[in-house]
N, C-alpha and C positions, 0 to 999 in steps of 0.2 A: 144403250141399245136403241136401235132405231125402230120406229113404228112402221111396220110394213102394211101398205094398203094392198092386200091380196084378196083372194076369193073368200077366205074366212072372215076378213074384216068387212067386206061388202055384204056377206050373208048375215053376219051378226056383229055389227060394230061395237055394241055394248060389251059383249063377251070378249071380243078381241082387245078392246081397250083395257078391260079389267085384267086380262092376262098380261098385257104389256106393262101395266102399272105394277103388278105383282113382281114381274121380272125385274123392273127398275128398282123396287124396294129391296129385293134380294141382292142385287148388285151393289146398292148403296150400303147395305148392312155388311156385306163382305168387305168393302173398302173401309168402313168404319172399324170393323174388328181388326183389320190389318194396321190401322192407325194406333189402336190400343197396344198392339204388339210392338209397334215401332217405338212408342213412348217407353214401354218397359225395357226394350233392348237398348235404347239410347241412354236411359237412366243407368242400367246395369253397366254399360261400357264406361260411363262417366265416373262411376263409383267403384268399379272393380268387383262387381258381384252379378249374380243372375237374379233377375226379377221377372216373374210372370204372373199373370192374372188367370184365375180359373175361367172356364168357359162362361159360367153364370155371371161372374164379375165383369167379364168383357162385354157381354150382352147388356148388363145393367148400365155400364158406362155409356154405351151407345144410346140407350134409351134416355138417360138423364141428360146427355149432351144435346140430343135432339130436342128434348123438352125445353131445355134452357136456350135453344137457338144458338148454340155455340159449336165450334168445331171440336172434334174429339181431342185434338192436341191442346187447345186452349183450356178445355174442360179439365183434362188430366193435369195440366200444369198448375191450375188453380186448386183443384180438389186435393191433389197429392203433393202440395208444395212442401210439406214438412217431412216427406220421405227422405229428402236429402240430408236432414239432420239426424233422424232417428235410425234409419237402416245402417248407415256407416258406424254409428255409435254401438249398435247391437252387434254388428259384425266384429268390431274391434274388441268388444267385451267377451263375446262367445266364440268367435272364430267362424260363425255361420256366414256363408257366402251365397246361399241360395234362399230366396224368399218366394213363397207362393202366396199371393194375395187373393182373398176371396170376397164374397159379397159384403161381408161385415165392414171391411175397410172402405168399400165403395159408399156404403150407406152412412157410416159414421167414422171417418178417418181418424179424427182426434182421439176418440175413445179407444179404438183399436191400437193406435200407436202408443198411447199411454199404457195400455195393458201389455204390449210387447216390451216396452222399456222396463216396466215393473218386473215382468217375468225374467228378463235378461239379467236383472240385478240380483235375483234370487240364486242364480247359478254360480 
């Protein structure tokens, strides 16, 4: 979004700049959330399943990727690198083809994947 030098800006540049920065952050977050969805969609198509992150997980991914100074895509590829091994294995064992991933997997992917495999073996 462009910064407009209009009457509001001339009258109160500090407030106008703050609003513009807020708008930019909102647009960036919207783009980053879309990148999380693209990662999940690409993964699902590659492995023949549906994968989606909860809204809270999507937002956490955006926060962590920004804090790490990485793109959402590279963050997801690294953070969730073992999904490609675990989810197809679970799907093959249980027939489950839809996975909803929450904050827990974002914060500790290895522990959650281990738990998922263990639970799938019980069935």
